[in-house]
C-alpha positions, 0 to 999 in steps of 0.5 A, a space after each residue: 522530514 528531509 531537507 532539500 540539500 539531503 534529497 539532492 545528495 540522495 538523488 545524486 548518489 542514486 544517479 552517480 552509482 547507477 542504483 535502481 532506486 533507494 527508499 528511506 524512511 525518517 520521522 514518519 515520511 518515506 522518501 523513494 528515489 528511482 534510478 535508470 530514468 530521470 530521477 523521480 522523487 516521491 514522498 509517501 506519509 507512512 500510514 501510522 502517521 498523518 502528514 502535518 496539514 498545509 505541507 506542500 505536496 502533501 494531501 490532507 489526511 483521509 477521513 477517519 470513518 473508513 479507517 475506523 470501520 476497517 479496524 472495527 471489522 478486524 476485531 470482529 471474531 467472525 472476520 478473517 484478516 488477509 495480510 501481505 505475504 511479501 513486501 512490494 506495491 499493492 494493486 487493486 486490479 490488473 491494469 489501471 483501466 480494469 475493475 478491481 478484483 474485489 470491492 467491499 461488499 463482494 462475496 469471495 470464494 477460496 482461491 479468488 484473486 483479490 489483488 496483486 502485489 509487485 515485488 522486484 518487477 514480479 506480479 504476485 496474485 494474492 488469493 483469498 484463503 476463505 469464503 465470505 464477504 469483503 468488509 474492508 480494503 486496507 491499502 490504497 491502490 499503488 501503496 507500498 505494503 510490508 510483510 504482514 500488513 493487513 490487506 483485506 478483512 473478510 467476513 466469513 460465510 456462515 
């Protein structure tokens, strides 16, 4: 967790040095400060940890049922897991108004675009490398993803 004083010092650092942004992770929380515009401070709980209930600015943890179903799907031998090839921000569609590229239950073919990962202002289309049915989408739209992090689980076509 970050104190208000530490956050202010980091915002001042980004502003004074003209940095494009800064991201720090501590004790299960990720703090991201973006520069070149009025300072914006966002905190995101790290997916491996749930934010304590009742903290201001933090939503309640998501229900565990979809996560448990996704984890069960990834353990099935007939399910292929597609992971992130880069670090960036996960987007399910080309624009906020557009339909997602792939939904749970959708049939996808090899080469079908599943999502976009924005990295360093570049939009990288992530394609399916197998044919089958999408059984899980792991990250939320707009969520930062790491290299090797699970994106989709696809049940292989028979």
